[in-house]
N, C-alpha and C positions, 0 to 999 in steps of 0.2 A: 504494500499499499504506500503510495507516494504521500509527501507532506500535504499536498493540496487535497488528495482524496481523504486523508485522515481529518483535516480540518472540516471538510464538507460533512464527514460522517459524524463528528462531534457536534457540529451545529444542527444537523438533522435530528440526532438523538435528543439534544437539549430542547429543540422546538417541539418535538412530538411529546416529550416528557411534560413540558409546561402545559401542553394542550390537554393533558389528562390521559395520554396513550399508556395503558398499563403495560403493554408489550415493551415500549420504549423504556419504561421505568425498570422493568425486570431485566432488560438488556443492560441498562446502565449499572445496575447493582452487580450483575455478573461481571461486568467489565472492571469495576473497582475491587471486586474480590479476587480477580484473576492474579496470578503470580507471574505471568508472562511479561517480560519487559516491554514489549510493544504495546500491550494492553495497558500497562500501568502508565505509560506516557499519555495514551489517549484518555485514561481516567483522570489524570492530572489536568489535562486541557478541558475536559468536561466539567470538573469541579470548578475550575476558574471561571468558566462560561456561566455557571449556574450561581455563582457566589452572591450576586445581588438578590437572589430569591430564597435565600436561606436564613433561618433563625426565627421565623414568626410562630412556629408550632409550640404547643404545650408538650413537654417531654416528661414521661412518667416512667420510672423504673419499677419493676414489680419482682420481688424475689421471695423465696421461702423454700422449706425443705421439700424434697420430692414427695408428691402425694398430698400436698397441702391444698391443691385444687386451683393452681394458678391459671391453667388454660381455660377451665370451666368458668371461673370468675371473669376472665378477660373476654370470653365469648358472650356472656351476659352484659357486662359493662359496655363493651364495644357496641353491642346491639342497641342498648339504651341510648348511647351517645349519637349513633347514626340517626336514630329515630328523632333526635332533637336537631338534626341538620349537620352534624359534624361529619368530617371525613377522617377515618381512623386508619392508621398504619400500625400493624402489629409486627414487631421484629422479635421472632421467637427463636432463641438460641438452643439447639439441641446438643447434648453431650455427645462427643466423639470418642470412639474407641481409641485408646492410647496405643493399642497394638496394631490395629488395621486402619485407623483413621476414619472409619465409616461411622455414620450416625443414622438415627431412625428417621428424622425429619418428618415426623407424623402430626405436627401441630395443626395442619389443616383438617385432619380427621377429628382432632379433639375440640376444635372450634367450628362445629358444624354450621351454626347460623352465620357467623361472620364470613366463613369460606364462600358463601353464595351471595353475600351482601355486596351490591355494586358500589357502595360508599366505603367499603373496607378493603384493605390490602394486607395480606398476610405473607410475610417472607421468612420461612424457616431457614436458618443457616447454622451450619455445624461449628462448634466452638473450636474443634481440632486442637484441644489441649491449650487453648489461649488462656493466659493468666487473666483472672477476673471474671470468668464465666460468660464472657461475651465474645462474639465473633471478632476476628482481627479487623474487619472493616465495618463494625457497627456504627461508628461515628459518621463515616461516609455514607452509609446506607440511610441513616437518619436524615442527613442533609439532602440527599436525593428525594426522599419522601416529602420533606418540607417543600422543596422546589416543585414537586409535582402537585402541590396544593392540599396535602393532608395536614389538617390543623391540630391533630392530636396524635402523638406518637406513644405507643405502649411497648416498652422493652421488657420482655419476659426472660429472665436469666435462668441459668442451669440449676442453681440451688443455693443453699446457704453455706458459706464458708468465709474465712477471713479475706481471701482475695475478692470475694463477691462484692466488696464495697467499691470496686472499680466502676460499677454502674452508677454510683452517686456522682462520679466525676464526668458524666456525660448527660445526665438528666436534671430537670428542674425540681422534680419531686421524687422521693424514694420511699416506696411502700413495702413494708415487710408484712407478709401474709403468714399467719400462724394457725394453729389448731387449738381447740379447747384441751385443757390439761396443762396449764402453764408451768406447773411445777416440773414436769418432765421436759417441756419445750425449752424452758429457760436454761437447762443444763446443756441442751444441744445446740444453742444459738450463740455465737461468738459475741463478746461485749462490743466489739467494733461495729458489728452490723446494726445493733440497737442504737448505738451512738450516732449512726449515720441516718437513722430512720426519721422521716418526716411524718410518718403515721404507722401505727401497728394495727392490722385488721385481723380479728379472730374469725376465721372462716368456719363454715359448717355449723354456725351458731344455732341453727334450727334443730340440729340433731339432739343436743342436750343443753338447753337454754341455761340451766343453773350452772353447769360446769363452764360454759362459755363466759358467763358473767364473772365467775371466779378467776378464770384466766385473764380477763380484761383487767380486773382489779390488780392482779399480781403483776401484769405488765405495766400498768399505770405506776405501780409502786417502784418498779425497776427504773422506769423512765425518769422519775423524780430525783433519783440519786445519781443519775448520769448527766454529764454536760450535754446540752442539746446541740444539734448541728448548726442551728441558727439562733442568734441572740434575739430575734424578732418572732420566734415561732416556738410554741409549746407542742410537742407531737401528741396528737389525740390517740386514743385507742377506741376502736369501733367494733361493733358486732355485725357480721355480714354472712350471707349465704349466696354463694355464686350459683349454685344449682337452683335454689328457690327464688333467686333475684330478689333478695331481701337486704335492705340496708345499703344497697349500691348507690341510690340517689343521694342519701345522706353522706356517704363516703366521698362521692364526687364533689358534693358541695364544700366539703372541707378542703379538697384539693384546689378547687377554684379560689377559696378564701386564702389559702396559702400563696397562690399566685398573686392575688390582689395585695396582700400584706407585703410580701417581699418585693413586689414591683414598686409599690408606693415608697418603700424605704430606700430603694436603689440597690438592694442587696442582690436581687435576681440579675440585674445587669452586670454587677461585679462578679457574680458567680459564673455567668456566661463568659466573661472575659478570661477568668482563670481556667475555664474548661478549654477555651481555644488555645491557650498557651500550652496546656497539657497535651492536647491533641498534636500540636506542632512538635513537642518534645518526643512524644511516642513515635511519630513518623521519623523524626531525626534518628532516634535510637535504632529503629528498624532498619533504615536505609544505610546507616553506618555499618551496621552488622553485615548487611547484604553486600556492601562495598568491600568489606574486609574478606568475606568468604568467597567472593567472586574473583579476588586477586589471584592471578596465575601462580605466584610464588607460594601463596597460602594453600592453594589447592594441591601443589606439588608436595608439600610437606605435612599437611594436616593428618593424613592417615598414619604417618609415622609417629607424629606427636601424640595422637589419640592412643596408639598402642603403648607408648611409653607411660602415659597417664594411667591407662587401664592396669598395667603391670605394676604400678607403684614406683617405677623408676624415675618419674618426673612429677613434681608437684603441680597441681592445677594452676597456681598462681604463676609459676615459672613457665608453664605451657602457654598461658595467655600472653605473656611477655614475648615469648618466642613467635607466636602467631602475629602479634602486632609488628614485631621486628621485620618479619617476612613482608607484611603488607607495606611497610615503609621502605622496603628495599635495602635492609641493613643486613647483608650477609654475615657479618662478624658474629651476630647473636642468634642466627636461625638454627644452626646445628651445633 
């Protein structure tokens, strides 16, 4: 593909995406997720082309232990919001096998109503072992969905863990979904997750209301002794049922109130600024690593260095110095 053809292709994709062409959006996401160098160059050009149309959507991250009912709740919540005239994009990240790299990518089957809703877009993406429980290109995918006119983005993450707080660095609101039985749940949820929460929602509260209320009380107590993520917001604890569609309107009202409060104080704008810098740094780290590993001298010596590290003959720190020396073209310290 020539430079002129590449430019025409990027402009065509951008125009169709802005016009609401779902196939163009899917193609754009595939482009930014690709690891091919030619695709990455096109993706960069596309992101630059769409930059003026990015940033207006409400971004909500949703996390919770496996089985807590994230997909069911998102299906009901998204359906409620589309009925109110919103356009919803769901970025559902599936866990990938560390051995095979494969993933189930079954979110469209778990979100039956949204999957056929013309005002909803579901994009399941494999995490492929990415730190933070989100796909490597989640930020770019969010930006593309915003450019395509979706005004609410829901990011469903793999599950709960310390690294899961990464999602808080790319969304406006961080929702932690839990189950009744707080005594057991509090033991399994990291302190860092709760500290990042803008809200805790106890799901499946209709199954055992008394136990759900007890769980909510215990979470409220835990939140009172932790430093909140925002000085302008006290995280509420709400009772919901995704399956029965109960409490979701009240939950969303709190999310909208959070946006209004942080928007009025200027905190939301400052948070977005910090997120853009972290996005830049993440891309810088990735590209520096790729630049080093693509170096011919590094490729020639890497296998031997890895064998020495595996056998214990070379310390990992010394190995890194040797790799960097190879990348710099310093032969005196390569071998």
